[in-house]
N, C-alpha and C positions, 0 to 999 in steps of 0.2 A: 272914401277918398274919391274926389272928383277932378276929372283930367278935363283941361281947356281943349276943345277942339276947333281947330282953325280950317277944317277941310272944306273947300268950297268946289261946286260944280265948275268944271273948266268950260268956258263959254267961247274961247277966242278960236284962231285957227292953229291946226296941229302942224309943226314944223315938220317937213319931209326930210331934212339933212341927218337927223339921228336914225331915222328909219333905213335910209338908203346906206349909211355907214354900217350899220348891223348886217345887212343884207350883203354887202361887199365882204365883210370880214367872213361870213358864213360861206361864200363863194370861194374865198383864197383858203379857208380851211379845208373844203372839200377837194380842191384841185391839190393841196399839199398832201393830203391824205391818200389820194389816189398814187401819188409818186413814191410813198413809202415801201422799202423792200420788205417782202414777207420771207423770212428764211425757211428753209426747207426744200424737199423734193418734189417738183410738181408732178403729180402721178394721177392720172384719171382711171380709177378701178371700174372695171365692168360691173353691171348691175345684175343680180340674179336672186332668185327667192328660193327658199327650202333648202339649201345646201347644209350638209351636217359639218359639224366641227370635230374637234379631236379634244382629248382629256389628258393627253401626255403633253410635256414641257416642251414649247416650241422655240425654234429659232428663226428668225425674220430675215430674209433677204430681199431688197427691193430692186426692181429693174425699171428704169426710166424709159421713154419712148424712144430714145435713141440707143437703147441696149446697154447703157452703162449700169454697172452692178453697185449697190451700196449694201453694207453690212453694219449695222449698228450706226446707222445714219452717216456713215463716212463711204467715200468711193472706194473701191477695191478692185483689184484685178482678178482674174479666174484663178489663178494660181494660189495667190495669197487667200483668196476665200475659201479654197479646197482646204488648205493648213488651219485657217481659223474654224472651220467646221469639224476638223478631225479634233481639235482642241476642245471644242464644245461637247462633242461626243465622249471624249477621254473624261472630261471633267464632271459629266453628268451621271448620277447613278441610275437613271431610268432611260428608256429609249427616247430619243428626241424625234419631233416631227418638223419639217421644213414647211414654213409658210411663205409662199412666194407673193409678194406684193408687186404684181406685174402691171404696166400701163396697158391700155386697150390696144395699143397700137404695136406692142411687142410680138415678135413673131413666133410661130410655132417652134420653129428651131432653137431659138433662144430657150424657150421653155424645157426642151428637151435636154439641151446642154445643162441647164441648171439640175435637172433631175438626176442626169448621169453624174454630174459633180456630186450631189448630195449622196447618190447611192455609194460613189467611190469613198466618200468621207465616212461612211457609216450609217448614213441616215436612212431608213427603210420607208418612211411615210413622208408623203408631201400633200399640201393643200394649197389651193388658190385663193387669195383674198379677193373677197367681193363685197359691194356695197349691197345693202337691202333695198329693194323697190320702195320709192316713197309712199306710194298708194298701191293697194292691192290691184292686179289685173283685173279687166272686167270680165265678169262671168265668174269669178273665183269668191267664195264665201270665206270668211274668217272663222277661224276653229273657235 
């Protein structure tokens, strides 16, 4: 089967209007994309290498830079958090570990208050969530 081809090499001047229109559409999409709200809690975790983890079931509590507490992605007060942690301990068949996802700016006092709150609820083990280093530190070798 033979198809007729009518393709010819373009030898005229290229029109700049379609190129400019596509460029401006891309600029508008970029501007609108930067205005889109991303849901979630903005947390900047500290970076650390070589920290151990836990094999126990965990309960996560998040603390933002302003010291506001979040449990299961919902804002919560300290008293209500204590009760929710107690319920989690009662409903669990194994001992629980607390994972604190704290922003870099959270004070040591807040971390101590959370530790005491978890201890009061019946949780004996606590861990701080960190981010792994993107690249190994200079002078260290990979295992």
